[in-house]
TIFIBA-672860 format. One line per field, with one value per residue: residue number from 1; residue in one letter; y, x, z of N, C-alpha, C in turn. Coordinates in Angstrom, 2 decimals, padded with zeros to 5 digits. Last residue first. Layout:
N
i NUM, ...
aa A, ...
nnorth Y, ...
neast X, ...
nup Z, ...
canorth Y, ...
caeast X, ...
caup Z, ...
cnorth Y, ...
ceast X, ...
cup Z, ...
***
This chain:
139
i 139, 138, 137, 136, 135, 134, 133, 132, 131, 130, 129, 128, 127, 126, 125, 124, 123, 122, 121, 120, 119, 118, 117, 116, 115, 114, 113, 112, 111, 110, 109, 108, 107, 106, 105, 104, 103, 102, 101, 100, 99, 98, 97, 96, 95, 94, 93, 92, 91, 90, 89, 88, 87, 86, 85, 84, 83, 82, 81, 80, 79, 78, 77, 76, 75, 74, 73, 72, 71, 70, 69, 68, 67, 66, 65, 64, 63, 62, 61, 60, 59, 58, 57, 56, 55, 54, 53, 52, 51, 50, 49, 48, 47, 46, 45, 44, 43, 42, 41, 40, 39, 38, 37, 36, 35, 34, 33, 32, 31, 30, 29, 28, 27, 26, 25, 24, 23, 22, 21, 20, 19, 18, 17, 16, 15, 14, 13, 12, 11, 10, 9, 8, 7, 6, 5, 4, 3, 2, 1
aa X, X, X, X, X, X, X, X, X, X, X, X, X, X, X, X, X, X, X, X, X, X, X, X, X, X, X, X, X, X, X, X, X, X, X, X, X, X, X, X, X, X, X, X, X, X, X, X, X, X, X, X, X, X, X, X, X, X, X, X, X, X, X, X, X, X, X, X, X, X, X, X, X, X, X, X, X, X, X, X, X, X, X, X, X, X, X, X, X, X, X, X, X, X, X, X, X, X, X, X, X, X, X, X, X, X, X, X, X, X, X, X, X, X, X, X, X, X, X, X, X, X, X, X, X, X, X, X, X, X, X, X, X, X, X, X, X, X, X
nnorth -040.04, -042.64, -044.87, -045.10, -045.56, -048.13, -049.55, -049.53, -048.14, -046.46, -047.01, -045.60, -046.65, -045.69, -043.65, -041.58, -039.89, -039.36, -041.75, -041.52, -042.29, -043.22, -044.34, -044.75, -043.78, -041.06, -039.35, -036.86, -035.35, -032.73, -029.37, -028.30, -030.42, -031.05, -033.57, -034.77, -036.61, -038.88, -038.44, -039.59, -041.80, -040.42, -040.58, -039.51, -038.04, -039.22, -040.89, -041.06, -041.62, -040.08, -041.44, -044.18, -046.68, -046.47, -046.63, -049.21, -050.81, -050.76, -051.86, -054.32, -055.18, -055.48, -055.65, -054.54, -055.19, -051.90, -049.73, -047.69, -044.80, -044.55, -043.14, -042.65, -043.47, -044.44, -047.26, -048.39, -046.97, -048.68, -048.68, -048.31, -047.93, -047.16, -048.11, -048.13, -049.94, -052.23, -052.26, -053.36, -056.00, -056.46, -058.42, -057.92, -057.77, -056.02, -053.39, -053.29, -053.94, -056.24, -055.70, -052.92, -053.87, -052.29, -051.33, -050.49, -049.11, -049.95, -048.31, -047.33, -048.89, -047.74, -049.01, -048.12, -048.58, -050.65, -053.20, -056.02, -058.36, -059.77, -062.21, -063.41, -061.47, -057.55, -055.70, -055.23, -052.89, -050.07, -047.11, -046.57, -046.15, -047.34, -047.82, -050.46, -052.26, -051.19, -049.93, -051.27, -052.36, -055.15, -056.15
neast 019.13, 019.96, 019.34, 021.46, 023.35, 022.96, 023.34, 026.07, 027.59, 030.23, 033.03, 034.92, 038.30, 040.31, 042.58, 041.80, 040.33, 038.14, 038.22, 037.62, 035.60, 034.66, 035.41, 038.75, 040.98, 039.63, 040.41, 040.90, 041.24, 043.59, 042.18, 039.76, 036.90, 035.05, 034.78, 038.08, 040.84, 043.62, 046.66, 048.83, 051.58, 053.86, 056.10, 058.69, 061.55, 063.46, 064.61, 064.73, 066.36, 067.88, 070.42, 070.30, 069.65, 067.16, 066.69, 067.99, 066.37, 063.54, 064.00, 064.20, 062.28, 060.52, 061.83, 060.40, 058.39, 057.56, 058.54, 057.16, 057.98, 057.49, 057.37, 058.09, 058.49, 061.05, 060.90, 059.34, 058.33, 055.85, 055.88, 053.28, 052.10, 049.59, 048.08, 048.18, 049.56, 048.82, 046.72, 046.47, 044.35, 042.33, 040.36, 038.48, 040.09, 041.77, 040.82, 037.23, 034.16, 033.05, 030.84, 029.51, 030.30, 032.06, 033.33, 036.21, 039.20, 041.19, 041.99, 039.78, 036.42, 032.97, 030.52, 026.99, 023.98, 022.95, 023.66, 023.71, 026.17, 027.56, 029.13, 032.10, 033.75, 032.18, 031.15, 028.02, 025.59, 024.42, 022.09, 019.38, 018.50, 016.25, 013.78, 011.92, 014.06, 016.74, 020.37, 022.95, 025.22, 026.67, 029.84
nup -028.26, -027.38, -028.76, -030.47, -028.26, -027.63, -029.97, -030.26, -027.20, -026.52, -024.72, -022.55, -020.77, -017.54, -016.83, -016.62, -015.51, -017.14, -020.15, -023.40, -025.31, -029.05, -031.86, -033.39, -034.53, -036.34, -039.37, -040.88, -043.84, -045.17, -046.36, -047.32, -049.14, -050.97, -049.73, -048.25, -049.12, -048.42, -049.28, -051.83, -052.48, -054.75, -057.86, -057.33, -057.56, -056.06, -057.54, -060.66, -064.08, -065.92, -066.41, -068.15, -066.42, -066.39, -068.69, -069.80, -068.18, -069.15, -071.73, -070.64, -069.44, -071.80, -075.28, -077.95, -079.85, -080.42, -077.43, -075.39, -073.24, -069.96, -067.02, -064.03, -060.93, -060.07, -059.81, -062.03, -064.52, -067.12, -070.16, -073.04, -075.94, -077.85, -081.40, -084.27, -085.34, -084.32, -085.94, -088.27, -088.25, -085.41, -084.42, -082.47, -080.52, -080.59, -081.47, -080.10, -081.23, -080.57, -079.00, -079.98, -084.04, -086.25, -089.30, -090.19, -090.98, -089.30, -087.42, -086.01, -086.40, -085.09, -084.25, -084.14, -082.62, -083.58, -085.27, -086.23, -086.31, -087.53, -086.13, -088.11, -089.32, -087.90, -088.98, -087.86, -089.41, -088.18, -088.75, -090.94, -093.06, -092.96, -091.71, -092.39, -092.49, -090.85, -092.29, -094.19, -094.90, -095.54, -095.80
canorth -039.14, -041.18, -044.78, -044.58, -044.05, -046.79, -049.31, -048.95, -049.07, -046.46, -047.31, -046.15, -045.68, -046.28, -044.95, -041.42, -040.82, -037.77, -041.23, -041.88, -041.65, -043.52, -043.66, -045.36, -044.61, -041.02, -040.36, -037.32, -036.07, -034.07, -030.13, -027.94, -029.79, -029.22, -032.90, -034.66, -034.96, -039.27, -037.89, -038.22, -041.76, -040.49, -040.12, -040.73, -038.07, -038.43, -041.73, -040.27, -041.62, -039.34, -040.87, -042.61, -045.43, -046.42, -045.55, -048.13, -051.15, -049.95, -050.49, -053.84, -054.92, -054.27, -056.66, -054.34, -055.97, -053.18, -050.16, -048.99, -045.52, -045.03, -043.17, -042.28, -043.76, -043.00, -046.14, -048.35, -047.29, -047.69, -049.24, -047.15, -049.28, -046.54, -047.76, -046.96, -048.85, -051.54, -052.18, -052.38, -056.20, -055.82, -058.96, -058.38, -058.52, -057.85, -054.60, -053.54, -052.74, -056.68, -056.96, -053.13, -053.67, -052.82, -051.05, -051.44, -048.37, -050.95, -048.65, -046.52, -048.76, -047.76, -048.22, -048.53, -047.08, -049.22, -052.22, -055.61, -057.52, -059.44, -061.55, -064.44, -062.69, -059.45, -056.39, -055.75, -054.39, -050.83, -048.49, -046.88, -045.11, -047.99, -047.06, -049.06, -051.79, -052.08, -050.78, -050.96, -050.97, -054.46, -056.33
caeast 018.23, 019.82, 018.30, 020.25, 023.45, 022.96, 021.95, 024.77, 026.47, 029.30, 032.79, 034.09, 037.78, 039.76, 042.70, 043.30, 040.96, 038.86, 037.53, 038.56, 035.97, 034.55, 034.74, 037.78, 040.75, 039.71, 039.48, 041.25, 040.28, 042.91, 042.63, 041.12, 037.87, 035.24, 034.50, 036.56, 039.81, 041.91, 045.48, 048.46, 050.19, 053.88, 054.65, 058.45, 060.46, 062.81, 063.41, 065.32, 065.55, 066.99, 069.87, 069.92, 071.36, 068.03, 066.57, 068.18, 067.32, 063.40, 063.76, 065.63, 063.49, 059.94, 061.24, 061.22, 058.90, 057.25, 058.28, 057.58, 056.97, 058.39, 056.69, 058.08, 056.98, 060.76, 061.87, 059.18, 059.01, 056.28, 056.56, 054.53, 052.40, 050.74, 048.46, 047.79, 049.74, 049.77, 046.41, 046.91, 046.06, 042.86, 041.76, 038.39, 038.04, 042.03, 041.50, 038.67, 035.10, 034.01, 031.69, 030.10, 029.35, 032.14, 032.52, 035.70, 038.23, 040.92, 042.63, 040.55, 037.86, 034.04, 032.13, 027.84, 025.20, 022.28, 023.86, 022.46, 024.77, 027.17, 028.80, 030.77, 032.95, 033.47, 031.92, 029.28, 025.96, 025.37, 022.76, 019.75, 019.93, 017.54, 014.54, 011.27, 013.27, 015.93, 019.65, 021.06, 025.10, 025.55, 028.27
caup -028.50, -026.45, -027.83, -031.14, -029.91, -026.52, -029.03, -031.24, -028.06, -026.99, -026.13, -023.10, -021.66, -018.05, -016.38, -017.77, -014.33, -016.44, -018.81, -022.10, -025.03, -027.88, -031.71, -032.34, -034.22, -035.23, -038.74, -040.47, -043.30, -044.84, -045.35, -047.90, -047.97, -051.21, -050.49, -048.13, -048.81, -049.44, -048.14, -051.47, -051.77, -053.22, -057.43, -057.19, -058.21, -056.00, -056.42, -059.90, -063.24, -066.23, -065.59, -068.37, -066.36, -065.07, -068.12, -070.59, -067.51, -067.53, -071.36, -071.12, -068.64, -070.05, -073.67, -076.57, -079.60, -081.16, -079.00, -075.59, -074.20, -070.78, -068.28, -065.07, -061.44, -060.07, -058.87, -060.38, -063.65, -065.75, -068.82, -071.92, -074.49, -077.32, -080.42, -084.05, -086.09, -083.95, -084.16, -088.13, -089.14, -086.27, -084.59, -083.92, -080.49, -079.41, -081.96, -079.48, -081.15, -081.41, -078.47, -078.82, -082.42, -085.13, -088.76, -090.24, -091.03, -090.36, -087.14, -086.38, -086.25, -087.03, -083.82, -084.48, -082.36, -083.38, -084.12, -086.61, -085.88, -088.45, -086.02, -087.80, -089.60, -087.98, -090.20, -087.36, -089.42, -089.23, -087.65, -089.38, -092.81, -094.10, -091.25, -092.40, -094.16, -090.88, -090.72, -094.06, -094.02, -095.28, -095.19
cnorth -038.61, -039.83, -043.32, -044.52, -044.13, -045.39, -048.02, -048.84, -048.65, -048.07, -047.71, -046.42, -046.75, -045.80, -046.53, -043.60, -040.83, -038.85, -040.15, -040.96, -041.80, -042.71, -044.06, -043.80, -045.18, -043.28, -040.84, -038.14, -036.98, -034.67, -031.72, -028.73, -029.21, -029.18, -031.58, -033.49, -035.40, -037.32, -038.23, -039.20, -040.38, -040.51, -040.97, -040.16, -038.50, -037.98, -040.42, -040.58, -041.60, -039.97, -039.82, -041.61, -044.12, -045.85, -045.19, -046.94, -049.98, -049.63, -050.11, -052.41, -054.38, -054.20, -055.03, -054.93, -056.07, -053.99, -051.52, -049.33, -046.82, -045.46, -043.77, -043.40, -043.24, -042.55, -044.55, -047.67, -047.20, -047.91, -047.99, -048.54, -048.46, -047.82, -047.82, -046.52, -047.22, -050.13, -051.84, -051.76, -054.62, -055.58, -058.15, -058.72, -058.60, -058.46, -055.77, -053.82, -052.88, -055.51, -056.49, -054.26, -053.42, -052.75, -052.41, -051.45, -048.89, -050.42, -049.80, -046.81, -047.74, -047.45, -048.65, -048.29, -048.21, -048.00, -050.68, -054.14, -056.71, -059.08, -061.22, -063.74, -063.34, -060.32, -057.63, -056.44, -054.32, -052.11, -049.07, -047.83, -045.46, -047.49, -047.74, -047.75, -050.13, -051.32, -051.70, -050.72, -050.77, -053.77, -055.15
ceast 016.76, 019.92, 018.75, 019.38, 022.03, 022.47, 022.08, 023.45, 026.39, 028.64, 031.30, 033.98, 036.27, 039.01, 041.64, 042.93, 042.38, 040.76, 038.34, 037.72, 036.58, 035.35, 034.15, 036.70, 039.33, 040.03, 039.91, 040.49, 040.99, 042.08, 042.08, 042.59, 039.30, 036.35, 034.13, 036.04, 038.45, 041.29, 044.19, 046.46, 049.39, 052.07, 054.14, 057.08, 058.70, 060.86, 062.46, 064.19, 066.31, 065.75, 069.21, 070.69, 071.54, 069.43, 066.42, 067.68, 068.33, 065.34, 063.79, 065.29, 064.28, 061.45, 061.26, 060.84, 060.45, 058.40, 057.71, 057.26, 058.04, 057.95, 057.21, 057.31, 056.65, 059.24, 061.07, 059.59, 058.72, 057.52, 056.57, 054.68, 053.58, 051.04, 049.77, 047.90, 049.55, 050.62, 047.40, 046.65, 046.77, 044.42, 042.33, 039.78, 038.02, 040.63, 041.48, 039.60, 036.26, 034.98, 032.61, 031.61, 030.37, 030.34, 031.89, 034.41, 036.58, 039.80, 042.59, 041.61, 038.63, 035.56, 033.04, 029.25, 026.60, 023.19, 023.48, 023.18, 024.47, 025.36, 027.38, 030.18, 032.19, 032.95, 032.62, 029.67, 027.63, 025.62, 023.77, 020.47, 020.32, 018.75, 016.22, 012.59, 012.63, 014.93, 018.06, 020.95, 023.91, 025.26, 027.44
cup -028.14, -026.71, -026.62, -029.82, -030.73, -027.65, -028.40, -030.77, -029.12, -027.74, -026.44, -024.74, -021.79, -019.43, -017.28, -017.69, -015.25, -016.13, -018.16, -020.95, -023.92, -027.00, -030.02, -032.22, -033.96, -035.15, -037.86, -039.59, -042.39, -044.09, -045.86, -047.37, -048.08, -049.58, -050.44, -048.90, -049.17, -048.58, -048.87, -049.89, -051.46, -053.15, -056.05, -056.81, -058.47, -056.39, -056.26, -059.14, -061.93, -064.73, -065.24, -067.66, -067.52, -065.53, -067.16, -069.32, -068.06, -067.41, -069.82, -071.17, -069.54, -069.51, -072.38, -075.65, -078.72, -080.62, -079.22, -077.01, -074.55, -072.26, -069.49, -065.99, -063.26, -060.21, -058.96, -059.07, -062.10, -064.90, -068.04, -070.99, -074.36, -076.80, -079.87, -082.63, -085.08, -083.95, -083.93, -086.92, -088.20, -086.61, -085.77, -084.76, -081.43, -080.19, -081.62, -080.69, -080.86, -081.62, -079.00, -078.71, -081.51, -084.25, -087.65, -089.69, -091.32, -090.95, -088.75, -087.23, -086.62, -086.33, -084.90, -083.65, -082.51, -083.87, -084.40, -085.35, -086.40, -087.82, -086.89, -086.94, -089.47, -088.51, -089.49, -088.72, -089.15, -088.88, -088.87, -089.02, -091.05, -093.34, -091.96, -092.33, -093.65, -091.92, -090.86, -092.72, -093.41, -094.68, -095.41
***
């Protein structure tokens, strides 16, 4: 496909190398596998059917027990990889990543939100929750 852009700017952009596209793209992508130039729509290995995609891509399987990422080789089944990992002794449930509490911007401690916006009466038997209207008119 032609590399040039327009008549006025022949060095600007490139035409997509996908066989059914040939779109002139002013910000083209060069595939690191096949070294061809593609538009935004065809830039991924899958979108343009790159014959060298396996060479450049890496896939991992994440262990559900310890959260470890294990590299997957072409043709290997996930279950086989996980079974081998669990038998290896590297799998330890204590290593599992636990969700962290949300932090306010620049805060050093987790933000704890109250369960509701209201007050308890001194007698401990009743409580009140202000309505939206009372909040607006109280100022």
